[in-house]
C-alpha positions as CSV (number, residue, x, y, z in Angstrom):
1,M,136.8,122.3,80.8
2,E,135.1,122.1,84.4
3,A,131.7,121.7,82.5
4,Y,133.1,119.0,80.2
5,A,134.7,117.1,83.3
6,A,131.1,117.4,85.0
7,K,129.4,116.0,82.1
8,Q,131.9,113.0,81.8
9,A,131.3,112.1,85.2
10,N,127.4,112.5,85.0
11,E,127.6,110.2,82.2
12,H,129.9,107.7,83.7
13,R,127.7,107.5,86.6
14,Q,124.1,106.9,84.4
15,A,126.3,104.3,82.9
16,Q,127.3,102.6,86.0
17,E,123.9,103.0,87.6
18,P,121.3,102.8,84.7
19,W,118.1,102.7,86.9
20,R,118.8,106.2,88.0
21,R,118.2,107.4,84.7
22,D,114.4,106.5,85.0
23,V,114.0,108.2,88.4
24,K,112.4,111.9,87.8
25,N,110.7,114.3,89.7
26,S,107.4,113.9,88.8
27,P,104.6,115.7,90.2
28,L,101.6,114.2,92.6
29,P,99.0,112.1,91.0
30,E,95.8,113.8,89.4
31,Y,93.3,111.5,90.9
32,P,92.2,112.2,94.4
33,R,93.7,111.3,98.0
34,R,92.0,108.2,99.3
35,W,91.2,110.0,102.7
36,E,89.4,112.6,101.1
37,N,86.1,110.5,100.5
38,E,86.7,108.2,103.8
39,P,84.7,109.2,106.7
40,T,86.9,110.4,109.5
41,P,86.6,108.4,112.7
42,P,84.6,110.0,115.7
43,H,87.0,111.6,118.2
44,K,86.4,111.6,121.9
45,P,85.5,114.7,124.0
46,L,88.8,115.8,125.7
47,E,87.2,115.2,128.9
48,Q,86.5,111.7,128.5
49,W,90.0,111.1,127.1
50,L,91.3,112.7,130.1
51,A,89.4,110.5,132.2
52,E,90.4,107.2,130.7
53,E,94.1,108.5,130.4
54,G,93.7,108.8,134.4
55,Q,92.7,105.2,135.1
56,P,95.0,102.5,135.5
57,R,95.4,100.3,132.6
58,K,94.4,96.4,132.7
59,R,97.4,94.3,132.6
60,S,97.7,91.5,130.3
61,A,97.9,87.8,131.6
62,A,101.4,87.7,129.9
63,W,102.0,91.1,132.1
64,L,101.1,89.5,135.3
65,A,102.7,86.3,135.0
66,L,106.2,88.4,134.2
67,E,105.3,90.4,137.3
68,E,104.9,87.5,139.5
69,L,108.7,85.9,138.1
70,F,110.2,89.0,139.7
71,K,108.4,88.8,143.2
């Protein structure tokens, strides 16, 4: 009886939402991923990255104008 009720509920839900019938779990596409053939961007050495992070950042004109409002 429970199996029959579950079947009816499933059929009712599919009748209410017909777009869900087309949704299925599909495997990944067979063609290669787009990034497999693309070259990777050059990476900065750790020392260069740390040196740049330690430097104060250049403020934009909008940021400087905003700071002037609150002085």
